[in-house]
N, C-alpha and C positions, 0 to 999 in steps of 0.2 A: 504494500500500500504506500502511496506517496506521502512524503513528509508534509507537503502543503497541497491543498486542492481548492477549486472554486466552490462557491455556494450560492444559494438563492436567498438573497438578503431581504429582510423586512426593513421598511423605512417609512417615514411620514409620507402620507398620501399627497403627491404634488397637486392633485386636483382640489384638495381641501386647504392646503397650506402653501402659500407662495413664498413666505419668508420664514426660514427655520430659526432665525436668531432668538425669538422668544421661547423656543421649544427645546433647543439643545442645551445640555448642562455640562459642567466640568465633571471629572471622575468623582465617584461617590466619596472617596476618602479625603477630598480637599474641600468638601461642602460643609461649612459650619452652619449651626442652627439659624443664625441671622440671615445668612446667604440663602438658605433653603426657603425661608419666608419670602425673600425678594424674588427668587426664581418662580415660586408658585403664583405670585401676583401677576407675572408676565402673561400666563395663559393657564387655563384649566387643563390643558393638554401638555403642559411642560413635563419634560421627561423625568423630573425629580419625583413625580407622583408614582412612577414605576420603579425608579432606581433606589429610593429610600423609603423605609417603612416609618410611619409616624409612631410616636410613643403611645397614642391611644388606639392604635389599630394592630391587627396581627398580620402575619405574612400571607395567610390564606386570602385575606381581603385584597392585598396587593396583587396576588396571583390572579384573582377573579377580575380585577380592574384591567390587568394586562390582556387577558383573554377577551374581555368585553371590548377593548379598544380595537382588537383585531377583527372582531365581528362587526363593529361599526365602521370598519375600513379607515380608522385613524392611521393604522399601519397597513401597508400593502406589501405583497411579496413579489419578487421577480419571478418570471415564468421559468427561466433557465438559469443554471449556475454561472457565476462570473467571478473573476478576480476584479477588485475595484481599485483602480489607481487613485491615489489620494495625495493632494498637495496642500500644505499649510504655508501661507505667506505671512511673514510677520516682521516687525521692526525690532532689531536687537542692537542696542547701543548705537543708534543712529544709522544702522545699515539694514536694508531690506533683504531678508533671507527667505529661501524656499526650501522646506523639507519635504522630500518626496518618498512615498512608500506605497504599499498596497495592502488591502484587506483580503484575508483568505481564511481558510480553516487550517490549523496547525495540529499535527498528530501529537497526542499526549504521551503515548507510551514508547516513543522513539528514544532509545538509550544512547548516551554519549554524544548527543547532537545539540540538545537544548539545555543550556546551563543557567541555573538561577544565580543571583549574586547577593541576595539580601535575606536576612532572617525574617520569619513571619511571626505573627501574634495570634493568640487564640480567639480573641473577641471579634476581629474583622473576619476571620475564617468562619466563625459560627454564623455571623450575620449574612455573609455571602452564600453560605450553604443553604440557609432557609430561602433566600431569594431564588437561587437556582432550582431548588426543590419545587417551589410553588409556580415559578414561571416556565420552567423547563426551557430556558433560553439563556444565551450569552448576551447580556444587555450592553456590554461594551467590550472592545478588544483589549487583549493584553498587548503590551508594547515590546517588540522583539527586534533585536539588531543583529545583522550578519557581521561576522568578523572581517569579511573582505567586501570590496566593492562588487555590486551586482550590475554587470554590464547590460543585461537584458532589461533591468528596471530603468536604467538611464535611457536606453533606446525606446522603451515604451513611453517614457515621459516626453521625449522629443517628438514622438509620433502623435501623441494625444493632445499636447498643448495647442495643436492647430485645430482641434475639434472643440465643440461646445460641451462643457461638463453637464451632467444631468442633475447635479446638486452644486450650488454655489451660494455662499452667504458669508457675512462678516459678523463675528461675535462682539460682545461688549468690550473685550480686551483688544480689539483691533486686528485680530487674526482672521485672514480670509481663508475659507475652506472651499476646496474644489474637488469634486469626485467624478470619475469617469468609469463606465462599464467597459471592461476589456472584452472586445468582441472576437478578436482573432485567436483561434484555437492554437495555431502554431506558436504564437507568442506566449500563450499560457503554458504550453509544453516546454518551451525554452526556459521560461522563468522557473518552472518546477524542477527541471533538471539542474539548473544552476544552484538552486537552494539545496538540493540533495547533496551537493558537494561542499556545502558551507557549514561552518559551526555557527550556532546561534546562541545569544544570551538574552535572558529576560531583563529588559530595562525597567519595566513597571508592570505590575499585575501578578506578583508572586502569590498573594493570597488566593486570587481567582484561579490561578493555575493549579494550586494544590487542591482546592475545592473541586475543580472540574475533574481532576484525576481521581479523586475519591468517588465522585459521582459516576464516573466511567466504570470503576471497579465494582460498584454496587449495581449498576444498571446497564452495563455493556451489552447484555443479551436482550434487553427489552427495547432499546432505542438504537436505531441505525445511526452510525457515525457519532456515537457518544464518546468515542475515543479521539475526537477532534475538538478543538476550542477556537473561538473567534480570535484572530490575531492580526495585528498590524506589523508588517515587516519593513524595515528600512536598512540602509547600509551606512558605513562611516562617511561623514561629510562635514564640511565646515558649518552646516546648518543643524548638526546634531549637538545641541547645546546642553551642557550640564551646569545648572546653577548651584552655587554654594548653599548649604543649609546652616545658617547662623543660629547660635543659641542665645536666648535672653533668659538670664537666671536671677532668681531672688535668693540671696545668700544670707546667712546669719552674720558673716563677717563684713566689715566695712571695707571700702576700696583700699584704704591705706594698708590694712592688714593683708588684703589679697595680694597687692603688689609686693609686700614684704616677704610673704611666703613663696612667691614665684621668683624672687630676685636671686635665690641661690642657684637656680638652673637656667634662668633666662636673662638676657640683656634687655633692658626696658628703656624705651625712649618715648617721651611725650611728643606728639606730632599733630598733624591735621589730617582730615579725611583723604585729601588728594595724595599726600605723601605716603600715608598708610597703605593705600591700594597699590601704589608703585612699589613699595617695599615688599608687599606680599607677592606681587607678580614676579619679582626678581629673585626672591629668596629660595635657596636650595634646601637648607636645613629647615626643620619644622619651625614654623612661625605662625603667629595669629595676632589679631588686634583686640583691643578692649575699648568699649565706649560706655560712658556714663556721665550724666549731667553736663553734656556739652564738650567733654574732654575725650581725646583719642590717645591711645597708647599702642606702640608697636612692640611686640615681644618675640624675641628670637632665641632659640636654643643655643646655649653657650658652646656645647660640645656634643658631637654625635655619640661619644662614648656613654653619655647619660642614658641613651636609648638602649645600648647594649646591656647595661646593668638591669634595666627594667624588663626588656624582652629577652629572657634567658633561653627559652626553648625554641626549637626550630620552627614550630607552628606559629608562634607569636611573632617571630622575626619577619614573617611574611607581611605583617601589618605596619612595618616601620616606615613605609612610604604613604600610609593613609592618615592624613591629618586628623580626621574626625575620630579615629580610633585612638591615636596618640593623645588627643585632647582629653578624651574621657579617662584614659588610663593614667596620664601623667599630670593633668591640670585639674580637672573637675573633682577628682577623688580627694584632693587636698582640703576641700571645703564642705561645709554643711549646707546642703541644697534644700531650700524650702519649695521652690517651684521652678520648672524649666519650660520655656516656650520656644517655638521654632519659627524662623522666617527666612526667606530667600533674598530679601531686599533690605539694603542699608537704611533707606528712608523709614521703613516700617520698624526696623530694629531700634532706631533712635526714638521713635514715637513710643514704642512699648517700654523701652528701658527707662526713659525719663531721667529722674534723679534718684529713684529708689532701687532700680535693678541694674544689673551689669550685662551689657551685650558683648558676647564673645564672637568676633568676626573671623570666620574660617574660610580657607580656600576650598574650591571645588576639586574633586578628583578628576584626573584626565581620563579620557575614554580608554586610553591604553592601559591605565591602572585598573579600571573596572574589568576590561577584557582579561587582563592577567589574573586577577583574583578569581573571576568566574571560571576560567579554563582550568585552574588548579583546584577547583572545588572549595575555595575559601569564601565564606559568607561574610558580607559587610554588615556592620551594625545598622539598626534602624536609623532612618533619617540621614543616610550617607549620600544618596544621589537624588537629584531632582531634574529630570529631563524636561526641557522647555522647548516649545509649548506642550502642555499636556494634551493627550488625546481626549476629544469630547465624548460624552455619552449620549446616545440617542441618534447618532448619525446613521448607523446601520445596526441591525439586530440579527442574531442567528438563533433560530428556534430549533431545538433538538426534537427530532421526530423519527 
């Protein structure tokens, strides 16, 4: 059986909905309660009504709503299976970038081909299990990256950008989404063959991948193609952006005590935002920034031998190039933590930190680092990677039948 294959997608009925912007949502795990309320005010058919269960309802009610929307033809299904070519156009640091991939079904039980890179948590898996159980559908794709460039994907993109997409809209973040149905069988075959020769790693969607695999093991004989999951595949490019995940922490210690405790292992310099970002970009040894009450500090490890003393066994030494792991192991464990929050943007970090919390500014891991960890079977800590832009939910749905 093929590692990837076309499928007949469900999507919002184009006869009923001309603009998808009020309907499509971010992934389930980045929608906070306040944002959920905003999304639902946009439309009674906003996808959050299917993606997220309310506190006062059960999963069965959500499943019935999903099936009811199909009966009412809110969602319609393609007649024949396709690969779906997908482009996201976005502005990043003043540059217009285009990330290109395709939506397909990815085989779940293919060993030594698809590598995870992040540890998973029990609560999200439990939630996604009940969603999958009641809807019998993949509501959003997992995000998968090929280790090498996919020539066929680039050829497909060059061919289809001359054609009108069957879905096109711009979301509230300014990202333009365009989707084409791949009609040429020979191109589908070429793309499938190229993927077969590639190693893949999961960039986002680890909880859903594990849940889908469990569902397949329990229901593989009942449902055709239960051993496949809805996936978005792309390859390495300059448009494959990994944002840093900064920490904003409330500590029992005051700033003066924090800097004193760190001074034995770190060189510390009071600086400004622009210089700090420059230092972090150039630094080879582990380094990070601190922000609180309008002040920025740059901290750089005094000596690499400090890490050798901490990471004594061979398995731990794999993590010496991962800033977020070193930060938790070497820095954060020195202090008494009351609360920890996460953000990918300095502007938000400064707002959250204010004068009472401390913002720890971290560097993002390189794509090569993530590849290296995944291929060796090393799992990264939670909140290590954030691929931008995120894949939306509700663009296409795969129903298991």
